[in-house]
N, C-alpha and C positions, 0 to 999 in steps of 0.2 A: 464386669467383664467388658473390657476397653475394644472400641469397635474402630476398625480403620478404614478408610475411602479408599478404594483401588483406583487408581486413575491410568489409562492407558499411558505406556512408557514415550516419552518426547514430550507430553502435554505439559503444559504450565502448570503448576500448583497455585494455591489461593493468594500467596504473598506475592506470587510473580505476575499473576492478572491483574490484582489490585495496584501493581508498579506500573504495568503496561497501561490501566488506565488513566493513572495519576499522571503519567508522564506524557500520555496522547494528549489528555485537556490541555496541559500546560503549553504543548505545541500547537494548540489550535488555538489559544489565546494570542501566543506570540506569532504567528501567522496574520491573525485578526489586528496586530497592531503596527503589521507592517515589517516585524523583523522574522524572514522566512528563511532562516537559515540554520543550520544543526551540523555540526562536525564536517564544515566545509562543504553541505550539500544541501540545493535547496528546498526547498520545502512547501508544498501544499495542502489546503484541505480535500479530501474525499468525501463526498457526502453520497451514500448508497440508503437503500430502503433493504431493511432485513427479512432476509428469504422466510424466517418464519414469523416472525413478528409483527412484518409490515412496519414497525418502525425505522424512524430516520437515524443513520449512525454516522458519524463523523470521524473519519481517521487522518491524522497526521502522517503524509507519508513524503519521502525524497523526489523528487523527478527529474527528468532530464529531457533537454529539447530535442523534438523531434520536427521540428517544422515551425513556422511562427503560430501556428494554432493547435499543435499536439505537442503532447507530453510522453514520456514513456516513465509507466511505474513496475515495479518489479514486488512479485508475493513471496519475498523470503519470509516472514512469518516466522522468524526465529529459526529457521531451520529445520523443523522437524516435521511440519505441515503447513498446505495454503492456509491463509489468515483468512478470517471471516468476511473481511473485507473484499475480498477476491469472490468469493460465493454467492454473497448480496451482490455484487456488481455483476455478475453473470447471468443471476434468477431474474434480477431488474434494471437491464440496461437501461433502459428508458427513463429510470429515475436520477441518474447518475448527474452530478454536480461538483464541480472544482471551484476553490476558491484560493484567488492569488492575488498577493497585496499589487494596488496599481491596477489590476483587469477586475475586480470584483468577484463576484459568481458568476459561473459560465457554465451553461449545458453542455455536456460531453459524450459521445458514442463511445464506447469503448469497444475495442476488438482485440483477443488476446491472439499474440503473435504466434504463428508455426513455422517451422521450417528455416527456408532462407532469409525471411524478415525477421524471425527471433534469432537466427544469427547475427545479420548486420545488427539490431537495435543491442542485442548483448555485447558485441564488440563497442559499440560507442556507451555503454553503461560501465562497460568493464574498463575500458579506457578511462573515462572521467573520474571512476571511482575502482580503483583495483580490489580494497575490500569486497566487493562483492564478489569475485574471482575467489577471493579465499573463504567467504562463507559457502560458497557454493560446493567447493572442493569437499566441504567438512558434511555435506547434506548426502543423503541417498534418492532424495526427488531432485527433479530438474523445477528449477524455481519459474514460476510464470512470468511473462511479460506483456505488460497490457499498455496497448496504446490508447490514448484519450484523445479525441479530436472535438473540437467545439464545434456545434450546431448552430447553424443561422446565423 
């Protein structure tokens, strides 16, 4: 008798998760070599601490400028659910760092944007990269936007 594993609709399967991990690791290496651009978007490495495991997690993410020492990131997560980095970031905000070519590793304070701050940031993001508006239109949830501000 064959057993099949049921997964929640919209969650990635094993092949998709493998691809995400592989491509993510490749992007982290690219950022560390000073090539922090993908599909016309600037990329940084966000380091969080896992909310369940306590382990450090690195994620390559596109970012958008929000001042000299702050950056906007979007929790698109492939559309169906908020990405794990988002939950980890909110659970352990004091552990967050980013890596940017030419700036090295910076400790950051995350702030999930709401209301008017969200609307203004979302307008900046979708003006710079209209593809985010297209992705958002296909999703049932509102993508979170987080401002990362350098500490110290």
